[in-house]
All heavy atoms as an XYZ file, in Angstrom:
667
protein
N      15.379    -18.339    -29.094
C      14.882    -18.643    -27.767
C      16.015    -18.569    -26.776
O      15.838    -18.050    -25.692
C      14.245    -20.013    -27.811
C      13.752    -20.467    -26.455
S      12.037    -19.979    -26.339
C      11.649    -20.754    -24.826
N      17.152    -19.095    -27.104
C      18.286    -19.114    -26.192
C      18.827    -17.687    -25.927
O      19.177    -17.351    -24.823
C      19.409    -20.013    -26.753
C      20.469    -20.305    -25.711
O      20.244    -20.069    -24.550
N      21.574    -20.809    -26.169
N      18.839    -16.865    -26.990
C      19.289    -15.471    -26.834
C      18.367    -14.699    -25.907
O      18.792    -13.838    -25.134
C      19.368    -14.750    -28.187
C      20.490    -15.306    -29.047
O      21.434    -15.900    -28.470
O      20.414    -15.156    -30.292
N      17.066    -14.977    -26.033
C      16.090    -14.268    -25.179
C      16.289    -14.647    -23.705
O      16.220    -13.805    -22.825
C      14.687    -14.646    -25.622
C      13.637    -13.925    -24.875
C      12.275    -14.256    -25.372
N      11.319    -13.590    -24.541
C      10.077    -13.418    -24.838
N       9.631    -13.858    -25.983
N       9.241    -12.823    -24.031
N      16.551    -15.868    -23.360
C      16.818    -16.297    -22.007
C      18.057    -15.635    -21.454
O      18.089    -15.236    -20.287
C      16.937    -17.823    -21.936
N      19.081    -15.507    -22.276
C      20.310    -14.838    -21.848
C      20.049    -13.372    -21.566
O      20.523    -12.824    -20.570
C      21.423    -15.024    -22.898
C      22.631    -14.141    -22.581
C      21.833    -16.461    -23.017
N      19.271    -12.676    -22.385
C      18.922    -11.280    -22.163
C      18.119    -11.105    -20.893
O      18.357    -10.143    -20.122
C      18.187    -10.727    -23.379
C      19.024    -10.470    -24.628
C      18.136    -10.039    -25.797
C      20.093     -9.443    -24.359
N      17.167    -11.978    -20.669
C      16.362    -11.871    -19.435
C      17.218    -12.126    -18.228
O      17.139    -11.402    -17.215
C      15.175    -12.887    -19.503
C      14.177    -12.442    -20.588
C      14.505    -13.018    -18.146
C      13.065    -13.421    -20.829
N      18.105    -13.108    -18.288
C      19.004    -13.375    -17.145
C      19.925    -12.205    -16.885
O      20.177    -11.815    -15.776
C      19.810    -14.668    -17.406
N      20.434    -11.593    -17.949
C      21.302    -10.433    -17.836
C      20.563     -9.240    -17.215
O      21.097     -8.510    -16.374
C      21.908    -10.059    -19.179
N      19.282     -9.040    -17.628
C      18.487     -7.945    -17.078
C      18.216     -8.177    -15.591
O      18.294     -7.243    -14.766
C      17.189     -7.814    -17.872
N      17.887     -9.426    -15.227
C      17.631     -9.734    -13.824
C      18.905     -9.553    -12.988
O      18.867     -8.952    -11.911
C      17.083    -11.148    -13.696
C      17.052    -11.598    -12.224
C      15.667    -11.244    -14.263
N      19.999    -10.001    -13.485
C      21.277     -9.856    -12.799
C      21.666     -8.377    -12.656
O      22.127     -7.940    -11.577
C      22.414    -10.598    -13.522
C      23.772    -10.537    -12.910
C      23.779    -11.156    -11.530
C      24.812    -11.172    -13.827
N      21.444     -7.580    -13.679
C      21.735     -6.125    -13.612
C      20.833     -5.467    -12.570
O      21.293     -4.635    -11.794
C      21.558     -5.477    -14.961
N      19.571     -5.862    -12.506
C      18.670     -5.314    -11.533
C      19.082     -5.661    -10.135
O      19.035     -4.826     -9.202
N      19.505     -6.871     -9.901
C      19.944     -7.319     -8.598
C      21.227     -6.550     -8.189
O      21.359     -6.094     -7.055
C      20.213     -8.868     -8.561
C      20.952     -9.284     -7.324
C      18.899     -9.610     -8.667
N      22.161     -6.393     -9.114
C      23.409     -5.668     -8.808
C      23.125     -4.219     -8.474
O      23.742     -3.646     -7.573
C      24.366     -5.805     -9.961
C      24.998     -7.181    -10.160
C      25.870     -7.203    -11.395
C      25.767     -7.605     -8.938
N      22.241     -3.568     -9.210
C      21.875     -2.176     -8.917
C      21.184     -2.068     -7.538
O      21.501     -1.151     -6.786
C      20.969     -1.581    -10.014
C      20.358     -0.287     -9.595
C      21.765     -1.420    -11.312
N      20.334     -3.001     -7.209
C      19.634     -3.000     -5.930
C      20.659     -3.204     -4.800
O      20.569     -2.487     -3.782
C      18.598     -4.108     -5.856
O      17.615     -3.880     -6.830
N      21.574     -4.139     -4.941
C      22.593     -4.368     -3.900
C      23.455     -3.151     -3.744
O      23.804     -2.713     -2.632
C      23.407     -5.622     -4.228
C      24.622     -5.722     -3.325
C      22.541     -6.866     -4.087
N      23.840     -2.503     -4.847
C      24.661     -1.278     -4.764
C      23.941     -0.139     -4.074
O      24.515      0.554     -3.276
N      22.659      0.012     -4.358
C      21.898      1.051     -3.697
C      21.757      0.781     -2.180
O      21.896      1.674     -1.363
C      20.496      1.172     -4.317
N      21.492     -0.472     -1.814
C      21.390     -0.822     -0.405
C      22.747     -0.620      0.299
O      22.793     -0.169      1.433
C      20.909     -2.239     -0.245
C      19.454     -2.503     -0.537
C      19.137     -3.978     -0.482
C      18.564     -1.730      0.410
N      23.823     -0.929     -0.366
C      25.135     -0.735      0.256
C      25.440      0.753      0.448
O      25.973      1.118      1.464
C      26.234     -1.383     -0.645
C      27.588     -1.198     -0.068
C      28.537     -0.317     -0.455
C      28.155     -1.933      0.999
N      29.643     -0.445      0.324
C      29.437     -1.452      1.219
C      27.693     -2.980      1.814
C      30.291     -1.945      2.223
C      28.530     -3.421      2.796
C      29.791     -2.918      3.003
N      25.068      1.566     -0.502
C      25.273      3.000     -0.384
C      24.450      3.603      0.729
O      24.931      4.468      1.476
C      24.941      3.697     -1.695
O      25.693      3.117     -2.772
C      25.188      5.178     -1.661
N      23.223      3.129      0.907
C      22.304      3.691      1.938
C      22.293      2.892      3.217
O      21.400      3.062      4.024
C      20.922      3.778      1.325
C      20.804      4.651      0.104
C      19.412      4.513     -0.499
C      21.085      6.124      0.455
N      23.311      2.033      3.453
C      23.243      1.140      4.603
C      23.205      1.874      5.953
O      22.568      1.442      6.879
C      24.418      0.193      4.592
C      25.751      0.860      4.832
C      26.929     -0.097      4.575
N      28.209      0.586      4.747
C      28.790      1.351      3.833
N      28.185      1.546      2.698
N      29.921      1.938      4.091
N      23.911      3.029      6.037
C      23.891      3.797      7.282
C      22.533      4.405      7.575
O      22.132      4.537      8.738
C      24.924      4.882      7.259
C      26.349      4.315      7.322
O      26.535      3.227      7.867
O      27.269      4.952      6.784
N      21.831      4.776      6.554
C      20.556      5.411      6.711
C      19.428      4.441      6.905
O      18.301      4.821      7.230
C      20.293      6.364      5.526
C      21.323      7.442      5.498
C      22.426      7.330      4.630
C      21.260      8.502      6.357
C      23.400      8.310      4.620
C      22.268      9.475      6.357
C      23.308      9.370      5.465
O      24.287     10.322      5.488
N      19.709      3.156      6.686
C      18.682      2.114      6.958
C      18.494      1.959      8.453
O      17.412      1.544      8.905
C      19.061      0.821      6.292
N      19.517      2.236      9.232
C      19.466      2.159     10.692
C      19.992      3.469     11.256
O      21.105      3.551     11.709
C      20.282      0.977     11.221
C      19.668     -0.359     10.891
C      20.502     -1.493     11.387
N      21.668     -1.633     10.525
C      22.896     -1.852     10.990
N      23.141     -1.972     12.250
N      23.910     -1.984     10.134
N      19.176      4.523     11.282
C      19.642      5.814     11.801
C      19.925      5.746     13.311
O      19.345      4.940     14.041
C      18.482      6.779     11.504
C      17.305      5.893     11.372
C      17.780      4.581     10.868
N      20.853      6.598     13.737
C      21.263      6.638     15.147
C      20.952      8.049     15.680
O      21.584      9.021     15.227
C      22.758      6.293     15.345
C      23.120      6.414     16.801
C      23.020      4.903     14.788
N      20.019      8.176     16.583
C      19.706      9.433     17.228
C      19.936      9.280     18.732
O      19.688      8.220     19.299
C      18.249      9.853     16.973
C      17.977     10.225     15.571
C      17.472      9.331     14.667
C      18.272     11.510     15.101
C      17.201      9.673     13.359
C      18.029     11.868     13.797
C      17.493     10.934     12.932
N      20.457     10.290     19.371
C      20.763     10.285     20.784
C      20.045     11.459     21.466
O      19.989     12.551     20.922
C      22.286     10.358     21.041
C      22.597     10.395     22.498
C      23.011      9.231     20.346
N      19.502     11.201     22.653
C      18.896     12.257     23.420
C      19.962     13.230     23.879
O      20.959     12.818     24.477
C      18.210     11.606     24.658
C      17.482     12.598     25.523
O      17.869     13.769     25.587
N      16.458     12.138     26.175
N      19.795     14.508     23.557
C      20.801     15.517     23.891
C      21.012     15.722     25.407
O      22.141     15.931     25.837
N      19.923     15.575     26.160
C      20.055     15.706     27.606
C      20.951     14.574     28.197
O      21.762     14.815     29.036
C      18.699     15.709     28.252
C      18.731     15.809     29.759
N      19.105     16.980     30.397
C      18.499     14.909     30.722
C      19.068     16.796     31.706
N      18.695     15.540     31.924
N      20.730     13.382     27.701
C      21.513     12.237     28.160
C      23.032     12.423     27.760
O      23.904     12.099     28.520
C      20.983     10.913     27.612
N      23.217     12.943     26.552
C      24.568     13.162     26.087
C      25.253     14.269     26.914
O      26.425     14.160     27.246
C      24.601     13.530     24.630
C      25.983     13.682     24.033
S      25.918     14.039     22.283
C      26.251     12.404     21.683
N      24.530     15.312     27.251
C      25.071     16.370     28.107
C      25.423     15.856     29.508
O      26.451     16.201     30.061
C      24.073     17.528     28.220
N      24.595     14.958     30.035
C      24.853     14.364     31.333
C      26.130     13.522     31.260
O      26.975     13.568     32.146
C      23.672     13.487     31.774
C      23.856     12.871     33.094
N      23.881     13.590     34.277
C      24.056     11.560     33.447
C      24.083     12.728     35.271
N      24.173     11.519     34.812
N      26.316     12.793     30.184
C      27.486     11.976     30.005
C      28.730     12.915     29.834
O      29.783     12.589     30.392
C      27.336     11.099     28.777
C      28.433     10.130     28.564
N      28.675      9.081     29.417
C      29.424     10.084     27.616
C      29.716      8.419     28.980
N      30.206      9.001     27.875
N      28.579     14.015     29.135
C      29.708     14.977     28.998
C      30.055     15.586     30.337
O      31.221     15.848     30.613
C      29.354     16.028     27.977
N      29.064     15.838     31.187
C      29.354     16.366     32.516
C      30.191     15.373     33.313
O      31.161     15.779     33.967
C      28.048     16.647     33.291
C      27.401     17.956     32.939
O      28.142     18.871     32.465
O      26.209     18.103     33.181
N      29.846     14.107     33.216
C      30.599     13.079     33.950
C      32.011     12.915     33.393
O      32.976     12.842     34.153
C      29.810     11.755     33.907
C      28.531     11.845     34.711
C      30.694     10.613     34.492
C      27.605     10.679     34.545
N      32.121     12.845     32.065
C      33.402     12.515     31.443
C      34.338     13.725     31.342
O      35.534     13.571     31.460
C      33.180     11.951     30.038
C      32.411     10.641     30.038
S      33.211      9.342     30.950
C      34.660      9.080     29.954
N      33.822     14.924     31.113
C      34.704     16.078     30.819
C      34.635     17.096     31.961
O      35.655     17.443     32.527
C      34.309     16.698     29.483
C      35.154     17.931     29.204
C      34.428     15.702     28.367
N      33.426     17.583     32.260
C      33.323     18.707     33.210
C      33.826     18.308     34.581
O      34.548     19.060     35.249
C      31.858     19.179     33.249
N      33.437     17.126     35.053
C      33.881     16.689     36.383
C      35.400     16.487     36.427
O      36.034     16.801     37.418
C      33.167     15.404     36.798
C      31.729     15.618     37.090
O      31.268     16.801     37.173
O      30.987     14.618     37.246
N      35.964     15.997     35.334
C      37.419     15.802     35.284
C      38.137     17.147     35.331
O      39.127     17.313     36.056
C      37.784     15.029     34.011
C      39.249     14.735     33.849
S      39.634     13.813     32.381
C      39.120     14.903     31.122
N      37.644     18.133     34.592
C      38.297     19.435     34.598
C      38.141     20.096     35.963
O      39.090     20.676     36.486
C      37.709     20.331     33.488
C      38.079     19.783     32.116
C      38.144     21.754     33.600
C      37.355     20.425     30.945
N      36.922     19.961     36.581
C      36.720     20.561     37.880
C      37.590     19.898     38.955
O      38.074     20.579     39.862
C      35.238     20.436     38.259
N      37.837     18.621     38.844
C      38.697     17.932     39.807
C      40.148     18.322     39.591
O      40.931     18.475     40.590
C      38.541     16.417     39.680
N      40.568     18.480     38.393
C      41.976     18.800     38.087
C      42.313     20.280     38.414
O      43.412     20.585     38.848
C      42.267     18.505     36.590
C      43.647     18.869     36.115
C      44.687     17.885     36.721
N      45.969     18.125     36.162
C      46.923     18.880     36.740
N      46.715     19.412     37.928
N      48.090     19.032     36.190
N      41.342     21.159     38.138
C      41.544     22.592     38.373
C      40.443     23.099     39.301
O      39.412     23.633     38.821
C      41.506     23.358     37.027
C      42.510     22.895     36.057
C      42.132     22.056     34.996
C      43.839     23.262     36.144
C      43.055     21.609     34.069
C      44.779     22.823     35.227
C      44.371     21.961     34.214
N      40.563     22.933     40.607
C      39.493     23.289     41.542
C      39.140     24.755     41.591
O      38.038     25.100     42.015
C      40.016     22.772     42.879
C      41.444     22.549     42.706
C      41.733     22.375     41.273
N      40.024     25.651     41.173
C      39.755     27.069     41.223
C      38.993     27.596     39.985
O      38.628     28.763     39.952
C      41.067     27.878     41.333
C      41.776     27.544     42.647
O      41.122     27.153     43.624
O      43.051     27.685     42.698
N      38.796     26.729     39.030
C      38.124     27.147     37.793
C      36.632     26.812     37.880
O      36.231     25.721     38.276
C      38.776     26.386     36.572
C      38.024     26.701     35.299
C      40.237     26.759     36.452
N      35.792     27.766     37.462
C      34.350     27.545     37.457
C      33.979     26.771     36.189
O      34.258     27.184     35.093
C      33.567     28.849     37.437
C      33.534     29.560     38.785
C      32.643     30.777     38.764
N      33.023     31.650     37.641
C      32.183     32.118     36.715
N      30.928     31.861     36.783
N      32.637     32.929     35.747
N      33.385     25.604     36.394
C      32.965     24.741     35.250
C      31.468     24.596     35.353
O      30.915     24.157     36.366
C      33.676     23.376     35.333
C      33.207     22.495     34.204
C      35.175     23.543     35.309
N      30.787     24.951     34.244
C      29.332     24.819     34.206
C      28.889     23.452     33.693
O      29.700     22.587     33.420
N      27.586     23.276     33.529
C      27.039     22.045     32.978
C      27.120     22.066     31.477
O      26.905     23.096     30.824
C      25.585     21.849     33.473
C      25.487     21.647     34.921
N      25.850     20.479     35.509
C      24.991     22.450     35.908
C      25.649     20.565     36.822
N      25.145     21.755     37.079
N      27.333     20.904     30.902
C      27.392     20.759     29.460
C      26.032     21.008     28.838
O      24.989     20.734     29.439
C      27.900     19.364     29.076
N      26.037     21.532     27.622
C      24.842     21.805     26.836
C      24.983     21.121     25.474
O      25.977     21.295     24.794
C      24.583     23.284     26.670
C      24.285     24.020     27.940
C      23.928     25.495     27.713
N      24.811     26.188     26.752
C      25.881     26.880     27.128
N      26.230     26.956     28.369
N      26.617     27.487     26.219
N      23.957     20.405     25.067
C      23.934     19.723     23.776
C      22.627     20.070     23.056
O      21.650     20.471     23.730
C      24.036     18.221     23.935
S      25.582     17.645     24.653
N      22.529     19.886     21.749
C      21.237     20.082     21.076
C      20.215     19.069     21.619
O      20.616     18.002     22.146
C      21.559     19.742     19.607
C      23.009     19.807     19.481
C      23.603     19.552     20.834
N      18.909     19.337     21.553
C      17.911     18.453     22.087
C      17.960     17.039     21.511
O      17.747     16.061     22.221
C      16.574     19.130     21.776
C      16.936     20.518     21.453
C      18.342     20.553     20.984
N      18.221     16.936     20.216
C      18.272     15.648     19.557
C      19.553     15.624     18.701
O      19.763     16.496     17.902
C      17.078     15.430     18.665
C      16.950     14.080     17.970
C      16.822     12.959     19.034
C      15.770     14.047     17.046
N      20.370     14.625     18.908
C      21.653     14.552     18.209
C      21.572     13.424     17.194
O      21.267     12.273     17.517
C      22.818     14.296     19.226
C      24.127     14.212     18.524
C      22.822     15.372     20.279
N      21.883     13.749     15.924
C      21.855     12.747     14.848
C      23.294     12.273     14.626
O      24.154     13.003     14.173
C      21.303     13.393     13.575
C      21.199     12.417     12.432
O      21.503     11.242     12.540
N      20.688     12.898     11.327
N      23.544     11.012     14.954
C      24.884     10.411     14.752
C      24.887      9.349     13.661
O      25.728      8.463     13.624
C      25.334      9.767     16.081
C      25.485     10.760     17.222
C      25.834     10.015     18.517
C      26.494     11.827     16.952
N      23.946      9.436     12.739
C      23.842      8.492     11.633
C      25.037      8.582     10.714
O      25.497      9.675     10.383
C      22.563      8.769     10.811
O      21.462      8.712     11.698
C      22.404      7.741      9.695
N      25.566      7.440     10.337
C      26.723      7.430      9.451
C      27.988      7.905     10.150
O      28.313      7.494     11.224
N      28.677      8.791      9.528
C      29.934      9.363     10.091
C      29.713     10.754     10.669
O      30.680     11.485     10.863
C      30.972      9.435      8.967
C      31.327      8.121      8.347
C      32.038      7.200      9.325
O      32.854      7.709     10.140
O      31.719      5.980      9.338
N      28.491     11.105     11.000
C      28.214     12.416     11.571
C      28.719     12.528     12.993
O      28.899     11.532     13.684
C      26.707     12.700     11.570
C      26.148     12.844     10.206
C      24.691     13.198     10.270
N      24.168     13.285      8.915
C      22.911     13.432      8.628
N      22.039     13.520      9.610
N      22.505     13.548      7.399
N      28.994     13.728     13.391
C      29.429     13.986     14.795
C      28.552     15.144     15.316
O      27.886     15.821     14.591
C      30.889     14.356     14.804
O      31.145     15.523     14.082
N      28.619     15.337     16.607
C      27.850     16.372     17.255
C      28.774     17.210     18.089
O      29.879     16.783     18.466
C      26.725     15.770     18.090
N      28.312     18.387     18.465
C      29.100     19.280     19.275
C      28.298     19.686     20.485
O      27.214     20.264     20.400
C      29.459     20.519     18.470
C      30.713     21.220     18.928
C      31.066     22.270     17.972
N      31.906     21.685     16.946
C      32.806     22.314     16.261
N      32.928     23.612     16.443
N      33.558     21.701     15.401
N      28.855     19.442     21.649
C      28.308     19.881     22.933
C      29.256     20.952     23.501
O      30.416     20.956     23.160
C      28.175     18.742     23.900
S      26.964     17.493     23.384
N      28.724     21.782     24.377
C      29.486     22.875     24.921
C      29.573     22.753     26.441
O      28.544     22.487     27.084
C      28.837     24.228     24.544
C      29.544     25.399     25.199
C      28.791     24.397     23.051
N      30.754     22.901     26.973
C      30.985     22.910     28.432
C      31.533     24.312     28.773
O      32.636     24.690     28.348
C      31.976     21.867     28.908
C      32.247     21.957     30.379
C      31.543     20.476     28.499
N      30.743     25.153     29.466
C      31.224     26.477     29.848
C      32.293     26.409     30.937
O      32.089     25.769     31.947
C      29.956     27.188     30.328
C      28.966     26.143     30.606
C      29.363     24.917     29.907
N      33.454     27.056     30.681
C      34.520     27.087     31.629
C      35.028     28.546     31.750
O      35.539     29.089     30.801
C      35.714     26.205     31.161
C      35.237     24.760     31.023
C      36.864     26.269     32.147
C      36.250     23.846     30.433
N      34.790     29.126     32.905
C      35.218     30.529     33.185
C      34.790     31.494     32.097
O      35.568     32.298     31.628
C      36.719     30.565     33.375
C      37.249     29.987     34.616
C      36.940     30.820     35.868
O      36.879     32.032     35.769
O      36.710     30.192     36.907
N      33.551     31.406     31.668
C      33.048     32.342     30.677
C      33.392     31.939     29.214
O      32.877     32.522     28.297
N      34.244     30.986     29.024
C      34.589     30.483     27.667
C      33.858     29.178     27.466
O      33.178     28.654     28.363
C      36.097     30.273     27.570
C      36.943     31.526     27.765
C      36.726     32.527     26.674
O      36.545     32.155     25.496
O      36.726     33.725     26.967
N      33.968     28.644     26.261
C      33.277     27.395     25.955
C      34.272     26.403     25.421
O      35.144     26.730     24.634
C      32.203     27.638     24.895
C      31.060     28.484     25.417
C      29.963     28.682     24.382
O      30.280     28.444     23.175
O      28.858     28.986     24.744
N      34.146     25.170     25.918
C      34.975     24.088     25.478
C      34.124     23.135     24.692
O      33.049     22.775     25.076
C      35.611     23.351     26.644
C      36.348     22.044     26.342
C      37.618     22.314     25.565
C      36.702     21.334     27.618
């Protein structure tokens, strides 16, 4: 009887540890982070494009372009483009 209780307790403990490990591994995906691409492009215009246009007034700087929906879940990053004199930054 005593051995059976120890085995049941060990099985429950192992199940709890596996569950906690799985939740820890997937913690970033439990709360995904998505950003509106238009809002991010507007922010890039304010932070980058306006600064470049102010520093170099003779350079043509366009509006930033980002994907429609940006996934920043976990350690992901996104790439937006600021057109500068026919090139892209």
